[in-house]
Every structure is written in structure tokens, then in C-alpha cells.
Steps between C-alpha positions, in 0.01 A plus 500: 500500500642837406449838658296617197230227508174598672409308813167314476290525810236264637138619487430744784315378792282808545334436154423147603340612834285749316365236264431260791330774703295611204391144438399451863305828500309399186419160655384668829264736309358212301439294807335793679259571208407125483431497879301816480284357223426197718423710810265717302273212404173462682548165682122459515477483118715192436501421132308185398542278199112483497451866417312549173453125467193287561450428863581145604207281589471391864287265700462577862263364763200719574500670834219748432321701225346232284175709492692786338552305180218250532708178513380353822549131404869518425772418754768705333518842346690550175595802298258374225208553739569874486566526127413839349499682830774741616652379817751556774663185635666540834720226650496522878529288819342517843846506664616798294529832685493710178183319398334635807600854393324467164196293604258782580613697184425191281155463651419868455621481146282196431192675642563803287561311165300186530201637306741594209560136410858500650581198703735481799656156564709432806702181483644386832834314472686283755193507719220289638136539412417571872769764545414674166128517577563618853711780355233583243236529774728712722569752219147485337608358166191436285652459158603168342759304688678180410773289644808394298521154651803374310678832436466458123312835436771694699782326310334558160457873586856528620401609852808562709320613817165626628324713436532524121236643271430441133262708285334311218291674229183386324715330235670284752836681483715589808542876473649577837671333795592646836690338793417608857184636659264697282337818627151638415663768297716252300201267442297799351794585270506131390127500434541780251719266289207261474229742380 
């Protein structure tokens, strides 16, 4: 090596640190935006693969309300029994605290809309007939109630917990789903989607 040859230097460490820092900052911003998007979601409105699709048929043991649709000789209620009628299907249980919160609102809603042709169906899951009927008497439920004896209806509807409510239009399509207790105000908003 002669005195006139330029000396080649290794890449400078400050440039490397700037690139790493910039990369980490971009990753942190992206992560924050993704987390914010998730936190902004309304957890009560969990997406359902059933939305805008025909409601799945169900067969649940009658608890009460046969007189509402005139099928007093059947032991089980099916979705087909309600064909052509807008309905709200609420999965609930007697042991569920949140179901107690919404019970009076559902009954008031039923009393308000029953003459419009709308049907409210409560399907008790993971329950006994005795406990479900006792709960219904305690909270004054007078709409259609059934018991999902084998859990098939809840599985078919993708129920992950109670209460969960599905809104089905006259054409038999699921147009709305909400997880958690429904309020009187929310039920009225939902009814507007049906008329």
C-alpha cells in the first residue's frame, strides 16, 4: 500500500443505527394502528358468517307460546313454523346475569310489536325446562320460548355466549347480530331494520 492510495473505510455505524431505529419506529406505528382499529370495534357487534344469508333452521323443545303461532300439537318449534314473519331470536339462559338485565326490555318490546306480525323467540341453552320456565315467570316473559336440548341450534348459529340476539327478516335472512344484553333502545333500532 502506498501513501497515495485512498483508505477504504467500513460502513459507518451511525447510518446503520438510523436505519434500524427508523424500521422499529415504522413497525411500532403500524402495530399501534392495528391495535387501535381493534379497540375501536364494538364488541357487542361480533361479525357473523350468517349475516345476509338464510337463517339456519332449528328445532327446539317448546317451553311456551304455542298459541302465538297456532301449533299446539307439536313438541318442537322450528324456524319453518315462523316462515314469512320478521323475528328476533334471542339465545339466553336462566343462570345468565346479563340475560336478567335484558329480560324486561325484551318483554316490553314484544308487547309493543306483537300486533305488527313481528315474533320474538327466546331459545334457552345449557338449561333445564324447570329453570328456564321459572326464569320466564320471574321476569314476565310471554313470548315464544324454546329449549335447545342438544345444543345444536346454538352451534349452528355460532353462539359463543349468552345472551346473543339474531334479527331475521321476512325473507328468512339474518340481517343483524348482537352479543351481550339488548336494551329497549337498541331493540327499537333493530325493529326499524325489519319494517
